[in-house]
C-alpha positions as CSV (number, residue, x, y, z in Angstrom):
1,M,123.4,90.9,121.2
2,A,122.2,87.3,120.6
3,R,118.7,88.3,122.0
4,K,118.6,91.3,119.6
5,L,119.5,89.1,116.6
6,L,116.8,86.5,117.6
7,L,114.2,89.3,117.9
8,A,115.2,90.7,114.5
9,A,115.0,87.2,113.0
10,A,111.6,86.6,114.5
11,I,110.3,90.0,113.2
12,M,111.7,89.3,109.7
13,S,110.3,85.8,109.6
14,L,106.8,87.1,110.5
15,G,107.1,89.8,107.9
16,M,108.1,87.3,105.2
17,L,105.0,85.2,106.1
18,M,102.8,88.3,105.6
19,I,103.9,88.9,102.0
20,P,102.7,85.6,100.5
21,L,99.5,86.0,102.6
22,G,98.8,89.2,100.7
23,D,99.5,87.4,97.5
24,S,97.1,84.7,98.5
25,A,94.4,87.3,98.7
26,G,95.5,88.5,95.2
27,K,95.1,84.9,93.9
28,L,91.6,84.6,95.4
29,L,90.8,87.9,93.7
30,T,92.0,86.7,90.3
31,G,89.9,83.6,90.8
32,L,86.9,85.9,91.1
33,G,87.7,87.5,87.8
34,A,89.5,90.6,89.1
35,D,92.1,92.1,86.8
36,P,95.7,92.0,88.0
37,L,96.0,95.7,87.0
38,F,93.1,96.6,89.3
39,I,94.4,94.4,92.2
40,T,97.9,96.0,91.9
41,W,96.5,99.5,92.0
42,A,94.1,98.7,94.9
43,R,96.9,97.1,96.9
44,F,99.2,100.1,96.6
45,T,96.4,102.6,97.2
46,G,95.2,100.7,100.2
47,G,98.7,100.5,101.7
48,M,99.3,104.2,101.1
49,M,96.0,105.1,102.9
50,L,96.9,102.9,105.8
51,I,100.4,104.3,106.4
52,A,100.1,108.0,105.2
53,P,98.4,109.4,108.3
54,F,101.4,108.2,110.4
55,V,104.4,109.0,108.2
56,L,103.3,111.7,105.7
57,R,105.7,114.6,106.1
58,R,107.4,117.2,103.9
59,R,110.7,115.4,103.5
60,A,108.8,112.4,102.1
61,I,107.0,114.5,99.6
62,L,110.3,116.2,98.5
63,L,111.6,112.7,97.6
64,L,109.1,112.6,94.7
65,K,111.3,115.1,92.8
66,D,113.9,112.4,92.3
67,W,113.4,110.3,89.2
68,R,115.0,107.3,90.9
69,I,112.1,107.1,93.3
70,W,109.7,106.8,90.3
71,F,111.9,104.3,88.6
72,R,112.0,102.0,91.7
73,A,108.3,102.3,92.2
74,S,107.6,101.4,88.6
75,L,109.7,98.2,89.0
76,Q,107.7,97.2,92.1
77,A,104.4,97.8,90.3
78,L,105.5,95.6,87.4
79,T,106.7,93.0,89.8
80,V,103.3,92.8,91.5
81,I,101.4,92.8,88.1
82,T,103.4,89.9,86.8
83,I,103.3,87.8,89.9
84,L,99.5,88.3,90.2
85,T,99.2,87.3,86.5
86,A,101.2,84.1,87.3
87,L,99.0,83.4,90.4
88,G,95.9,83.5,88.2
89,T,96.8,80.1,86.7
90,E,99.5,78.5,88.9
91,P,99.8,77.2,92.5
92,I,101.2,79.9,94.8
93,A,104.2,77.7,96.0
94,N,105.3,77.1,92.4
95,V,105.0,80.8,91.6
96,Y,107.2,81.7,94.5
97,G,109.7,79.1,93.5
98,A,110.1,80.7,90.1
99,F,110.0,84.1,91.7
100,F,113.1,83.4,93.7
101,L,115.2,84.0,90.6
102,G,115.2,87.5,92.1
103,P,118.0,87.2,94.6
104,L,120.5,86.0,92.0
105,V,119.5,88.8,89.6
106,S,119.8,91.3,92.5
107,Y,123.3,90.0,93.4
108,L,124.6,90.2,89.8
109,L,123.1,93.7,89.3
110,S,124.5,95.0,92.6
111,I,128.0,93.9,91.6
112,T,127.9,95.2,88.1
113,L,125.8,98.5,88.6
114,L,126.4,99.4,92.2
115,R,130.0,98.1,92.4
116,E,129.3,96.1,95.5
117,E,131.9,93.5,96.6
118,G,131.2,90.0,95.4
119,N,131.5,86.7,97.3
120,R,132.2,83.4,95.5
121,L,130.6,81.2,98.1
122,R,127.4,83.3,98.0
123,L,127.4,83.1,94.2
124,V,127.7,79.3,94.3
125,L,124.8,79.1,96.7
126,L,122.7,81.4,94.5
127,L,123.5,79.2,91.5
128,I,122.4,76.2,93.5
129,G,119.2,78.0,94.2
130,L,118.8,78.7,90.5
131,A,119.0,75.0,89.9
132,G,116.1,74.7,92.3
133,V,114.2,77.3,90.3
134,F,114.7,75.2,87.2
135,L,113.2,72.2,89.0
136,V,110.1,74.2,89.8
137,V,109.5,75.8,86.4
138,K,110.7,72.8,84.3
139,P,111.9,74.9,81.3
140,G,111.5,73.3,77.9
141,F,109.3,70.4,78.8
142,G,106.8,71.4,81.5
143,M,106.9,75.1,81.8
144,S,103.6,76.9,81.6
145,S,102.8,80.5,80.6
146,G,102.0,81.2,84.3
147,L,105.5,80.2,85.4
148,A,107.0,82.3,82.6
149,W,105.2,85.2,84.2
150,A,106.6,84.2,87.6
151,L,110.1,84.2,86.1
152,L,109.6,87.6,84.7
153,S,108.4,88.8,88.1
154,G,111.5,87.3,89.6
155,L,113.7,89.3,87.2
156,L,111.8,92.5,88.0
157,Y,112.0,91.8,91.7
158,G,115.8,91.4,91.5
159,A,116.0,94.8,89.7
160,F,113.7,96.3,92.4
161,L,115.9,95.0,95.2
162,T,119.0,96.6,93.5
163,A,117.1,99.8,93.0
164,S,116.1,99.8,96.7
165,R,119.8,99.7,97.7
166,W,120.4,102.4,95.1
167,V,117.9,104.8,96.6
168,Q,118.6,104.0,100.3
169,P,120.7,107.1,101.0
170,L,118.0,109.4,99.7
171,G,115.8,109.2,102.8
172,K,114.6,107.3,105.9
173,P,113.1,103.9,105.5
174,M,109.5,104.9,106.3
175,D,109.7,107.9,103.9
176,L,110.9,105.6,101.2
177,L,108.1,103.1,101.9
178,L,105.5,105.8,101.7
179,T,106.8,107.2,98.4
180,Q,107.1,103.6,97.1
181,L,103.4,103.1,97.7
182,M,102.3,106.6,96.7
183,V,104.2,106.5,93.3
184,S,103.0,103.0,92.5
185,A,99.4,104.0,93.2
186,I,99.8,107.1,91.0
187,L,101.4,105.2,88.1
188,M,98.8,102.4,88.3
189,A,95.7,104.6,88.7
190,P,94.7,105.0,85.0
191,L,94.9,101.3,84.3
192,G,93.7,100.2,87.7
193,V,90.5,102.4,87.7
194,S,89.7,101.3,84.1
195,A,89.9,97.7,85.1
196,A,87.8,98.0,88.3
197,P,85.1,95.3,88.7
198,D,81.4,96.1,89.1
199,A,81.3,94.5,92.5
200,M,84.1,95.5,94.8
201,P,85.5,92.6,96.9
202,W,86.4,95.0,99.8
203,G,87.4,92.2,102.3
204,L,89.9,90.6,100.0
205,L,91.3,94.0,98.9
206,A,91.8,95.0,102.5
207,W,93.4,91.7,103.3
208,S,95.8,92.0,100.3
209,S,96.8,95.6,101.1
210,A,97.1,95.1,104.9
211,A,99.2,91.9,104.7
212,S,101.6,93.3,102.1
213,L,102.0,96.6,104.1
214,L,102.5,94.8,107.4
215,G,105.2,92.6,105.7
216,N,107.1,95.6,104.5
217,L,106.8,97.4,107.9
218,L,108.1,94.3,109.8
219,L,111.0,94.2,107.4
220,I,111.9,97.8,108.2
221,F,111.7,97.1,112.0
222,A,113.9,94.0,111.5
223,Y,116.5,95.9,109.6
224,A,116.6,98.5,112.5
225,R,117.8,95.7,114.8
226,A,120.2,93.7,112.6
227,G,122.2,94.1,109.5
228,A,121.1,93.2,106.0
229,S,123.7,90.4,105.7
230,F,122.3,88.6,108.7
231,L,118.6,89.0,107.7
232,A,119.0,88.3,103.9
233,P,118.4,84.5,104.2
234,F,115.1,85.0,106.0
235,I,113.5,86.2,102.8
236,Y,113.3,82.5,101.9
237,I,110.7,82.1,104.7
238,Q,108.3,83.3,102.0
239,L,108.6,79.9,100.4
240,L,107.3,78.2,103.5
241,G,104.4,80.6,103.7
242,A,103.5,80.1,100.1
243,M,103.4,76.3,100.5
244,L,101.3,76.7,103.8
245,Y,98.8,79.1,102.2
246,G,98.6,76.9,99.1
247,V,97.4,74.1,101.2
248,L,95.1,76.1,103.5
249,F,93.4,78.3,100.9
250,F,93.7,76.4,97.6
251,E,94.2,72.8,98.6
252,T,97.2,72.6,96.3
253,W,100.6,71.0,96.9
254,P,103.7,71.1,94.6
255,D,104.5,67.9,92.7
256,G,107.6,65.9,93.7
257,L,110.0,67.7,91.3
258,A,108.7,71.2,92.3
259,L,108.9,70.3,96.0
260,T,112.5,69.2,95.5
261,G,113.2,72.5,93.8
262,L,111.6,74.5,96.6
263,A,113.7,72.6,99.1
264,V,116.9,73.3,97.2
265,I,116.1,77.0,97.0
266,F,115.3,77.2,100.7
267,I,118.3,75.3,101.9
268,S,120.8,77.1,99.6
269,G,119.3,80.4,100.8
270,F,119.7,79.7,104.5
271,A,123.2,78.1,104.0
272,T,124.7,81.6,104.0
273,L,123.4,82.3,107.5
274,F,124.7,79.0,108.9
275,L,128.1,79.3,107.3
276,R,128.4,82.8,108.6
277,T,127.5,81.6,112.1
278,N,130.0,78.8,111.9
279,R,132.7,81.2,110.8
280,R,132.1,83.4,113.9
281,V,132.2,80.5,116.2
282,A,135.5,79.2,114.7
């Protein structure tokens, strides 16, 4: 059992490193003048084309009849548009720090809308993480428009996470992933095609789509080996990836206050895992 959990943790961690890697390509694309609307559409279309030959089947297509599938996909599309807009002007680590408002939003929505059971300790840790978000975005005296977009992206991401729990009983994970990519590509097509650049940066587009898709696939494989409660803290590995890629690709490093905030978010996120482990040992 311990070996199975360690494997799941390793797979999940690798997947969480892939997601900011895909966003790094998105940031490079915005730096070249590409419109976030085009990048979002191209990412979903590329991911759909990569996965469809392996998982396209009738039961996945039938899911498209359910409006909840379209609602969830629209939330994801808006999440990607807003985070790419934020990345156009802000360091990737700072954007991800603001983006991690999402877990708190998801927790509150899951309790109020899905009637899931709450946990006081987890709420306290999420609120501590929120304090870390405030250190990153500096509301009122140092907050930029880019970080405002990142906060909006975090709100939308929290809603997307809750919607993902909502639609989980509708189909198998791979079918839901395919419909998520397919519907997002369809919804974004009119805006994405109209915003297409004259010169297509195919390499960066492939990088963005493949890394994002791989991150989501690894997440599915991890969840097949361990429960969501065990794996949830590993989502914060994205913060480490964002800082690493910020240094490697953009030569940027968070300032002291933002770095403190990122550390608070990361530690509070992983505290739930260590507290759960200690409880089992006791």
